[in-house]
Every structure is written in C-alpha cells, then in structure tokens.
C-alpha positions as CSV (number, residue, x, y, z in Angstrom):
1,M,6.9,22.9,59.1
2,S,5.2,26.2,58.7
3,K,6.3,29.2,57.1
4,I,4.1,31.4,59.6
5,E,6.8,33.2,61.8
6,W,4.7,32.7,65.2
7,T,4.2,29.1,64.9
8,E,6.1,25.8,64.1
9,K,3.7,23.5,62.5
10,T,0.1,23.6,61.2
11,W,-2.6,20.8,62.1
12,N,-5.8,20.8,60.0
13,P,-8.4,18.7,61.3
14,V,-11.0,20.7,59.7
15,T,-11.2,22.2,56.1
16,G,-13.3,24.4,54.2
17,C,-14.6,27.9,55.4
18,T,-16.6,30.9,54.4
19,R,-15.8,34.6,54.0
20,I,-17.2,36.7,56.9
21,S,-15.3,40.2,56.9
22,P,-12.9,42.4,55.0
23,G,-10.0,40.4,56.4
24,C,-10.9,37.5,54.2
25,Q,-10.7,39.4,50.9
26,H,-7.5,37.7,49.7
27,C,-7.7,34.6,51.9
28,Y,-4.4,32.7,51.3
29,A,-6.1,29.5,52.5
30,E,-8.9,29.8,50.0
31,R,-6.4,30.1,47.1
32,M,-4.4,27.1,48.5
33,A,-7.5,25.0,49.1
34,K,-8.4,25.6,45.3
35,R,-5.0,24.2,44.3
36,L,-5.3,21.2,46.6
37,Q,-8.9,20.5,45.7
38,A,-7.8,20.4,41.9
39,M,-4.8,18.1,42.9
40,G,-7.4,15.7,44.0
41,Q,-6.6,15.8,47.8
42,T,-9.8,14.3,49.5
43,Q,-9.7,16.2,52.6
44,Y,-10.4,19.7,50.3
45,Q,-12.9,18.0,48.0
46,G,-16.0,20.2,47.9
47,T,-14.6,23.0,50.0
48,I,-14.2,25.3,46.9
49,D,-17.1,26.1,44.5
50,K,-17.0,26.5,40.6
51,N,-16.0,30.2,41.1
52,G,-13.0,29.4,43.0
53,R,-14.2,30.5,46.3
54,W,-15.1,28.8,49.4
55,S,-18.5,26.8,49.3
56,S,-20.6,26.1,52.1
57,Q,-19.0,22.5,52.8
58,I,-17.0,22.1,55.9
59,N,-15.1,18.6,56.1
60,F,-13.9,17.0,59.2
61,V,-10.5,15.2,58.4
62,E,-10.6,12.2,60.9
63,S,-7.3,10.9,59.5
64,A,-5.6,14.1,60.7
65,L,-6.5,13.8,64.4
66,G,-3.6,11.6,65.3
67,I,-0.8,13.9,63.9
68,P,0.2,15.5,67.0
69,L,-0.2,12.3,69.0
70,K,2.9,10.8,67.0
71,R,5.0,13.7,67.8
72,K,6.7,13.5,71.0
73,K,8.9,16.7,70.6
74,P,7.3,19.8,72.1
75,T,5.8,21.6,69.1
76,M,3.8,24.9,68.7
77,W,0.9,24.0,66.5
78,F,-1.4,26.4,64.6
79,V,-4.7,24.7,64.5
80,N,-6.7,25.0,61.3
81,S,-4.8,27.3,59.2
82,M,-7.1,26.0,56.4
83,S,-10.3,26.6,58.2
84,D,-11.9,28.2,61.2
85,L,-12.4,25.8,64.1
86,F,-15.1,27.9,65.3
87,H,-17.2,28.0,62.1
88,A,-20.9,27.5,62.9
89,D,-20.8,24.2,60.8
90,V,-18.2,22.6,62.8
91,K,-20.0,20.0,64.9
92,F,-19.5,19.9,68.5
93,D,-18.3,16.3,68.5
94,W,-15.5,17.3,65.9
95,L,-14.6,19.7,68.6
96,D,-14.5,17.6,71.4
97,A,-12.3,14.9,69.3
98,I,-9.8,17.9,68.6
99,W,-9.9,18.9,72.3
100,Q,-9.1,15.3,73.5
101,V,-6.0,15.4,71.4
102,M,-4.9,18.6,72.9
103,F,-5.6,17.3,76.4
104,R,-3.6,14.1,75.7
105,T,-0.6,16.1,74.4
106,P,0.5,18.4,77.1
107,Q,4.0,18.7,75.7
108,H,2.5,20.6,72.8
109,T,1.2,24.3,72.4
110,Y,-1.8,24.9,70.3
111,Q,-2.8,28.1,68.7
112,I,-6.4,28.5,67.7
113,L,-7.4,31.6,65.7
114,T,-11.1,32.5,64.7
115,K,-13.0,35.3,63.3
116,R,-16.1,34.0,64.6
117,A,-15.5,35.3,68.0
118,H,-19.2,35.2,68.9
119,L,-19.2,31.6,69.3
120,L,-16.1,31.3,71.4
121,P,-17.6,31.6,75.0
122,D,-20.3,29.1,74.8
123,R,-18.2,26.5,72.8
124,V,-15.1,26.9,74.7
125,Q,-17.0,26.6,78.0
126,A,-18.4,23.3,76.7
127,M,-15.0,22.1,76.3
128,V,-13.5,23.6,79.6
129,D,-16.5,21.8,81.4
130,A,-15.2,18.5,80.0
131,Y,-11.3,19.1,80.1
132,G,-10.7,22.1,82.2
133,V,-8.8,25.1,81.1
134,L,-6.0,23.6,79.2
135,P,-2.6,25.5,79.9
136,N,-1.4,24.5,76.2
137,V,-4.2,25.9,74.3
138,W,-4.1,29.4,73.3
139,I,-7.2,31.0,71.7
140,G,-7.4,34.2,69.6
141,T,-9.5,36.2,67.4
142,S,-8.5,38.0,64.2
143,V,-8.9,41.9,64.3
144,E,-8.3,43.8,61.0
145,S,-9.8,47.1,61.7
146,Q,-11.5,49.2,64.6
147,Q,-14.9,47.8,63.7
148,Y,-13.9,44.2,64.2
149,A,-11.8,45.0,67.4
150,N,-15.0,46.5,68.9
151,E,-17.2,43.4,67.8
152,R,-14.8,40.5,68.6
153,I,-12.4,41.5,71.4
154,P,-15.3,41.3,74.1
155,Y,-16.3,37.8,73.2
156,L,-12.6,36.8,73.4
157,I,-12.2,38.4,76.7
158,R,-15.2,36.4,78.1
159,T,-13.8,33.2,76.9
160,P,-12.0,30.9,79.6
161,A,-8.4,30.4,78.2
162,A,-4.7,30.2,79.6
163,V,-3.7,32.6,76.8
164,R,-5.7,34.9,74.7
165,F,-4.4,36.7,71.7
166,L,-5.2,39.0,68.7
167,S,-4.0,38.6,65.2
168,C,-4.1,41.9,63.6
169,E,-3.5,40.6,60.2
170,P,-4.3,41.7,57.4
171,L,-4.2,45.1,59.3
172,V,-6.4,47.4,57.1
173,G,-6.9,50.2,59.5
174,P,-6.0,51.7,62.8
175,V,-7.0,50.0,65.9
176,S,-7.3,51.2,69.5
177,F,-7.5,48.9,72.4
178,D,-8.9,51.4,74.8
179,L,-11.9,48.8,75.0
180,I,-9.5,46.4,76.7
181,D,-6.9,48.6,78.4
182,G,-6.6,47.2,81.9
183,M,-9.9,45.4,81.7
184,I,-11.1,41.6,82.1
185,Y,-14.3,39.9,82.2
186,D,-13.9,38.0,85.2
187,G,-14.1,34.1,84.6
188,G,-16.3,34.3,81.4
189,M,-19.3,35.1,83.4
190,P,-21.6,38.1,83.1
191,V,-20.3,40.1,85.9
192,E,-19.1,43.8,86.1
193,W,-16.1,45.0,84.4
194,Q,-13.4,45.5,86.8
195,R,-10.0,47.4,86.5
196,I,-7.0,44.9,87.4
197,A,-3.4,45.0,86.9
198,T,-3.1,42.1,84.4
199,P,-4.5,42.7,80.9
200,P,-7.1,40.3,79.6
201,I,-5.2,39.8,76.4
202,H,-1.7,38.4,76.6
203,W,-0.4,38.6,72.9
204,V,-0.9,40.5,69.9
205,I,0.4,39.8,66.3
206,V,0.7,42.5,63.7
207,G,1.0,42.0,60.1
208,G,0.4,43.6,56.7
209,E,-1.2,41.8,53.6
210,S,0.9,39.8,51.1
211,G,0.0,38.0,48.0
212,P,-2.4,38.9,45.0
213,G,-4.3,42.2,45.5
214,A,-2.4,43.0,49.0
215,R,-3.5,46.2,50.6
216,P,-0.9,48.4,52.1
217,M,-0.6,49.0,55.8
218,H,0.2,52.5,57.1
219,P,3.3,52.2,59.2
220,D,1.6,54.3,62.0
221,W,-1.0,51.6,62.6
222,A,1.7,48.9,63.5
223,R,3.4,51.5,65.9
224,Q,0.3,52.5,67.5
225,I,-0.3,48.9,68.4
226,R,3.1,48.3,69.6
227,D,3.0,51.2,71.8
228,Q,-0.4,50.2,73.2
229,C,1.1,46.6,73.9
230,T,4.2,48.1,75.6
231,S,2.2,50.4,77.7
232,A,-0.2,47.5,78.9
233,G,2.4,44.9,79.4
234,I,1.1,42.8,76.5
235,S,3.6,40.7,74.3
236,F,4.0,42.2,70.9
237,F,4.8,40.1,67.7
238,F,5.4,42.0,64.5
239,K,5.1,39.3,61.7
240,Q,5.6,41.2,58.5
241,W,4.9,44.5,56.4
242,G,3.3,42.4,53.6
243,A,3.6,43.4,49.9
244,W,4.0,47.1,50.7
245,C,6.8,49.0,52.5
246,Q,8.0,52.5,53.4
247,G,11.7,53.2,52.4
248,C,12.2,49.9,50.7
249,G,13.2,51.4,47.4
250,P,11.2,51.4,44.1
251,G,8.7,48.8,43.2
252,P,6.4,48.1,40.4
253,E,3.7,50.4,42.0
254,G,3.7,53.1,44.6
255,V,1.1,55.0,46.6
256,H,0.8,57.9,48.8
257,M,-1.3,56.8,52.1
258,S,-2.9,58.8,54.7
259,A,-3.1,57.5,58.2
260,D,-6.8,57.1,58.0
261,G,-6.3,54.5,55.2
262,Q,-6.9,56.7,52.1
263,V,-4.8,56.2,49.0
264,V,-3.7,59.9,48.3
265,R,-3.3,60.7,44.6
266,N,-2.5,64.5,44.9
267,F,0.3,64.2,47.5
268,A,1.2,67.8,47.6
269,K,-2.5,69.2,48.0
270,E,-3.3,66.6,50.7
271,H,0.1,67.4,52.6
272,R,-1.0,71.0,52.9
273,T,-4.2,70.0,54.8
274,G,-2.2,68.3,57.4
275,V,-3.1,64.8,56.7
276,S,-0.4,62.2,58.0
277,H,0.8,60.1,54.8
278,V,3.6,58.3,53.7
279,N,5.1,56.8,50.3
280,L,4.8,53.0,50.0
281,S,6.2,50.8,47.3
282,R,4.9,47.4,46.6
283,V,8.2,45.3,46.7
284,G,6.8,42.0,48.0
285,K,6.8,40.2,51.3
286,K,10.5,39.2,51.4
287,S,11.9,42.5,50.3
288,A,9.7,44.4,52.8
289,G,10.8,42.2,55.6
290,R,9.9,42.2,59.4
291,L,11.7,45.1,60.9
292,L,9.8,47.8,62.7
293,D,11.7,50.9,63.5
294,G,15.0,49.0,62.9
295,R,14.3,45.9,65.0
296,E,12.4,42.6,64.9
297,W,9.5,42.2,67.5
298,N,9.2,38.5,68.5
299,E,7.7,38.6,71.9
300,M,5.6,35.8,73.0
301,P,3.3,35.1,76.0
302,G,5.3,34.6,79.0
303,D,8.4,36.5,77.9
C-alpha cells in the first residue's frame, strides 16, 4: 500500500526518468531508485548513473504488467510513481500494453501524472483511438510554479480524459489559474476557447516539499489555490505542508519568507516595506501535518 495520501497503491510498469524542471530538484523517486539499484533489483538497473542521478535509461518492466489484473478489489493506482509514463523514451507499444491492462480492469482507478504535458494530447489521443476515453483513467500534470502552470496546463486541457488533475507539489511559488478559469479546449481539437460552466480541470492537489533539502512553501500559496478551486467548483486536496510549517513550534532551522518566495533575513526591515511574510520552522513532514486553516482538505473528483 502507498503512503501517498491521495492514492492507495502504486504500479510501476516503467522505471527510470530524467530531470526536467525545478520540481525535480529533490526527486524522491531518484533517491529510492538509487537504493533499489544498489540492492540489485533488476527493474532499476541502469536507471541511476555513477553520480547518483537519473541516467538516460528507461526500462519497461513487463513482469509488472499483470499486477492490477490479479487484484479484484477496486483500487486506486498511482501509475509510475518511479518514472514518467509520458517520458519521450517510453515506446508506444509499452504505452499500449499499459492501456490494455487499464481497459481490462474497469474496477480500478488509475492516476497518471506527468511533467511532460506537451506529449499528452497526441499520445493520449492515440490510446483513445484504440480504447476510447476510459472512465477509470485520470490524467494530470505537475505544476510547481506559475511558469509551469502556463506551459503545461494548456496541453492537459487539450487531452481527452475522464478526469484531468494538477499536482502542485512541490509548490515552490504562487500559482494563479486565471489561464483555465471557466475555460475548456473543446474535445482536444484546435477550436476556439469557450466559456462554459464546467471547468476543464477536475482536481487539484497541493503539497509542500519534504525530505533532504526541502524548500519551504508559503502558506498563502496553498490558500490561494484552495480559494480558486472553491470558487471554480474544482475538488481540492491538501496533501501536506512538507518539511516546513508556520506555528508548529521550534525546529532545527527557521526562516522568514515573503509571499513572492524570497527568504527574508532582515525581518524587521522587510516588514516596514509591506512585504507579506511569515515565520517558518523546519519540523519535518510528520510534525507539520496536513491541516490547512484548521482542517483537512480531502476532496476528490465527483465529491
């Protein structure tokens, strides 16, 4: 079973990846793959280079294909927690084999997350041409800052999927969804934008960074996304604060952070300029918890 709060189990028919954006800076999967490769697990061999970073090797783990087929109980699967299913080096026949399994197991729900949103429309359309839009397949993209919201969300919106979602984790900057507010790219085809009542994004996950070198997340960034989701009728899931927290007590490190993401060293001076900033302590993921303004946010698509 997975410890990821928004899923139940992970399924990794592909392993290996390469870094693509600032969200990859402290990749947990890279650290885990390094350990698994050192332990001799064959599916991870060659995926990590001599410097402990992702290599250029992507492995298709054919032996993992049948795992969901053996489980009759309806389960939510995070597909490729240890890779990116839409990496450029993932072959179309691999993708087709994975889609076949998802087609054959309608009792399960599959969550697919990518940072390579530019490859989504064409590749997913090829699968849709073969299998239709599967109601049990959710497709999302990672959005760690406004730059990547602007770059990736338009491709996701053009992707035919029963559920489209965003993972704003690790959230390393404020994000506005003005780009998608009330808009949809009709049918994934190049037509004019239209304003409609139903938003094209169905679910948004927000989380701060944890683990070695974790960067702090300003609380206002999470609140702003929550408020935008509430206003647009989009399900909102707050996964975690990460390693840093406001008002969680003293930790081994502390920072003053402005709402634009700058770590403020001279707090009193910056306060006089009117910059919005908070005191954050590094207390670890467990101590920081999951409460946003006093409650858990566990909304899912369809709630």
